[in-house]
C-alpha positions as CSV (number, residue, x, y, z in Angstrom):
1,M,0.1,0.1,0.5
2,A,1.2,3.5,-0.9
3,K,2.4,6.0,1.7
4,P,0.2,9.0,2.0
5,S,2.1,11.8,1.1
6,T,3.2,14.4,3.4
7,R,3.0,16.6,1.0
8,Q,-0.6,16.9,1.0
9,A,-0.6,17.0,4.9
10,K,2.3,19.5,5.3
11,T,1.4,22.1,8.0
12,K,3.0,25.5,9.2
13,H,4.8,24.7,12.6
14,P,2.5,27.3,14.8
15,A,5.6,29.4,15.9
16,M,8.0,29.0,12.6
17,S,6.8,33.0,11.7
18,D,7.0,34.7,14.7
19,A,10.3,32.8,16.5
20,A,12.5,33.1,13.7
21,S,11.3,36.3,11.9
22,K,14.2,38.3,12.3
23,A,18.2,37.6,11.4
24,A,19.8,40.4,13.0
25,P,21.1,40.4,16.4
26,G,18.7,41.7,19.0
27,A,16.3,42.8,17.1
28,V,13.1,43.8,18.6
29,P,9.7,42.7,16.3
30,Q,8.2,45.6,14.5
31,A,4.9,45.6,16.3
32,A,6.2,45.7,19.8
33,A,8.4,48.5,19.3
34,S,5.9,51.2,18.9
35,A,4.4,50.5,22.6
36,I,8.3,51.0,23.7
37,P,9.3,54.5,25.1
38,A,11.4,56.6,23.1
39,R,14.3,55.9,25.5
40,A,14.3,52.3,25.8
41,R,13.9,52.2,21.6
42,K,16.9,53.9,22.0
43,A,18.8,51.5,24.5
44,A,17.6,48.7,22.1
45,A,18.7,50.1,18.8
46,R,22.3,51.1,20.5
47,R,22.2,47.3,22.0
48,E,21.6,46.1,18.4
49,A,24.4,48.0,16.7
50,I,26.8,46.6,19.6
51,L,25.9,42.7,18.8
52,S,25.8,43.2,14.9
53,A,29.3,44.8,15.0
54,A,30.5,42.4,17.6
55,L,29.5,39.5,15.0
56,D,31.4,41.4,12.2
57,E,34.6,42.0,13.8
58,F,34.3,38.3,15.7
59,S,33.5,37.2,12.1
60,A,36.8,39.2,10.4
61,R,38.9,39.0,12.6
62,G,38.1,35.6,15.0
63,F,37.2,35.7,18.1
64,A,40.7,35.9,20.3
65,A,42.1,38.9,17.9
66,A,38.8,41.0,17.8
67,R,38.4,44.3,20.3
68,L,36.0,45.8,22.2
69,D,37.5,49.3,21.0
70,D,37.1,47.9,17.4
71,V,33.5,46.9,17.8
72,A,32.8,50.2,19.5
73,V,34.0,51.9,16.4
74,R,31.9,50.1,14.1
75,A,28.8,49.9,16.6
76,G,29.5,54.0,16.3
77,V,29.7,53.6,20.4
78,A,32.3,54.8,23.2
79,K,34.0,51.8,24.1
80,G,32.6,52.5,27.7
81,T,28.8,52.0,26.3
82,I,29.4,48.6,25.7
83,Y,30.4,48.1,29.3
84,L,26.4,49.0,29.8
85,Y,25.3,46.2,28.2
86,F,28.1,43.6,28.6
87,A,30.6,42.6,30.9
88,D,33.4,41.5,28.1
89,K,33.6,39.7,25.1
90,E,32.2,36.1,26.3
91,A,28.7,37.9,27.0
92,L,29.0,39.8,23.6
93,F,29.0,36.1,21.9
94,Q,26.5,34.6,23.9
95,D,24.0,37.2,23.8
96,I,24.8,37.1,19.7
97,V,23.7,33.2,20.5
98,R,20.8,34.1,22.3
99,T,18.9,36.4,20.3
100,M,19.7,34.7,17.0
101,I,20.2,31.0,17.4
102,V,18.3,30.2,20.3
103,P,14.7,31.3,18.7
104,V,15.5,28.7,16.1
105,V,15.9,26.3,18.3
106,A,12.8,27.0,19.9
107,V,11.2,26.4,16.9
108,V,12.6,23.2,16.7
109,E,10.9,22.5,20.2
110,V,7.3,23.3,19.2
111,T,5.2,20.1,19.7
112,P,3.3,19.8,16.1
113,P,-0.3,18.6,16.1
114,P,-0.5,14.2,16.2
115,D,-2.5,14.1,13.3
116,V,0.7,16.1,11.2
117,P,3.4,13.6,9.7
118,I,6.6,13.8,11.2
119,R,8.4,14.1,8.3
120,A,6.2,16.8,7.0
121,V,7.0,18.7,10.1
122,L,10.8,18.0,9.1
123,E,10.5,19.6,5.8
124,N,8.9,22.7,7.5
125,L,12.0,23.1,9.6
126,I,14.2,22.6,6.3
127,D,12.3,25.1,5.2
128,V,12.6,27.7,8.2
129,F,16.6,26.4,8.0
130,V,16.8,27.5,4.2
131,R,15.0,31.0,4.9
132,E,16.0,32.0,8.3
133,V,19.6,30.1,8.4
134,Y,21.2,29.4,5.4
135,G,22.6,32.4,3.5
136,T,21.8,34.3,6.5
137,R,24.0,36.0,9.4
138,R,22.5,33.3,11.2
139,G,25.1,30.9,9.7
140,D,28.1,33.4,9.8
141,V,27.0,32.2,13.9
142,I,27.2,29.1,13.2
143,R,30.3,29.0,11.1
144,L,32.5,31.7,14.0
145,M,31.5,28.5,16.8
146,M,32.8,25.8,14.2
147,N,36.0,28.2,14.1
148,E,36.4,29.3,17.9
149,G,34.7,26.3,19.8
150,P,37.8,24.3,19.6
151,R,40.3,27.2,20.8
152,F,37.6,28.2,23.5
153,P,35.9,25.6,25.5
154,A,33.6,27.7,27.8
155,L,31.8,28.9,24.3
156,A,31.2,25.8,22.9
157,E,30.0,24.4,26.3
158,F,27.5,27.7,26.0
159,Y,26.6,26.5,22.7
160,Y,26.4,22.8,23.4
161,K,23.9,23.6,26.3
162,N,21.7,26.4,24.4
163,V,21.6,24.8,21.3
164,V,23.2,21.9,20.4
165,E,21.5,19.6,23.6
166,R,18.4,21.4,23.2
167,A,18.0,21.0,19.5
168,L,19.1,17.3,19.7
169,T,16.7,16.6,22.3
170,A,13.7,18.0,20.3
171,M,15.0,16.1,17.2
172,R,15.0,12.6,19.5
173,G,11.5,13.4,20.1
174,L,10.2,13.6,16.7
175,L,11.9,10.7,15.6
176,Q,10.5,8.8,18.3
177,R,7.0,9.8,17.2
178,A,7.6,8.8,13.8
179,M,8.9,5.3,14.9
180,A,5.4,5.4,16.8
181,K,3.8,6.2,13.9
182,G,5.2,3.8,11.7
183,E,7.1,6.8,9.5
184,L,10.3,5.0,10.9
185,K,11.8,1.9,10.7
186,D,15.6,1.8,11.6
187,E,16.3,2.4,15.6
188,R,19.6,3.2,15.1
189,L,18.4,6.9,14.4
190,L,17.0,7.4,18.0
191,Q,20.7,6.8,19.2
192,F,22.3,8.8,16.5
193,P,19.6,12.4,16.0
194,Q,22.4,13.9,14.8
195,L,22.0,11.9,11.2
196,L,18.9,13.9,10.9
197,V,20.7,17.6,11.1
198,T,24.0,16.2,9.2
199,P,23.2,17.8,6.1
200,V,22.9,21.6,8.3
201,I,26.6,21.0,9.0
202,F,27.6,20.5,5.6
203,A,25.6,23.2,3.9
204,I,27.3,25.7,6.2
205,V,30.7,24.1,5.5
206,W,30.1,23.8,2.0
207,R,28.5,27.7,1.7
208,G,32.3,28.6,3.6
209,L,34.1,26.8,1.2
210,F,32.9,26.0,-1.7
211,D,29.8,27.9,-2.8
212,R,31.0,30.4,-5.2
213,F,32.6,27.5,-7.6
214,A,30.0,24.9,-6.8
215,P,26.5,26.0,-5.4
216,V,24.2,23.7,-3.9
217,D,20.0,23.7,-3.6
218,V,20.3,23.0,-0.1
219,A,16.7,22.1,0.3
220,A,16.6,19.6,-2.2
221,L,19.4,18.2,-0.9
222,M,18.0,18.1,2.4
223,R,14.9,16.7,1.5
224,A,16.7,13.8,-0.4
225,H,18.2,12.7,2.6
226,L,15.0,13.0,4.3
227,D,14.3,10.2,1.7
228,F,17.5,7.6,2.6
229,L,16.0,7.8,5.9
230,F,12.6,7.4,5.4
231,G,11.8,6.2,2.0
232,K,11.2,8.0,-1.0
233,E,8.0,9.4,-1.4
234,P,5.7,8.2,-4.0
235,A,5.1,11.0,-7.0
236,P,2.0,13.4,-6.9
């Protein structure tokens, strides 16, 4: 018997449009901004400028070589202003992760409706990755973490606990539901949920190194990966 196509059952993840709507560090949603007093809006804009400048500096020079003096110049503020918001460079990096990456993880953690096939949920998450991470400044944060993590274990631990561990826990939960619904057969995916997100790491690395020479259709690649894991969907 042919499997029902997940394309017909595709339902937007409840939090997808809201939780991952901004790719700028510390950005305040437009709807909420109008309700914030002018002084608070100015402070939020200054904080966002500092975070954005810090990401530029970290990406250009590396975490070790980046200087708060240069972050201040990029942000158009005095160096002392940075210390009103952040204790040091590590706190700056952590807040970049909180404001840019953690909201996307929160989308992954949303429990989908019970009647939606898990493959359809994962296809929606592919759309979120391509739209909200790949090719945006969030991708720069991930590349920065991959480059700097080995030299700064405290940053790696922070990223693991706030991003990787949460994402893998959510993915394992989705895979358990897929197994219970008969969508998956191989229990090894429950042991190694990292296999589900392998194309994410590949896409980030490829874009940074080789995309200018050989662009990859990342969405198609990730859906092909789902075919390997779930079995190829019948043609509509």
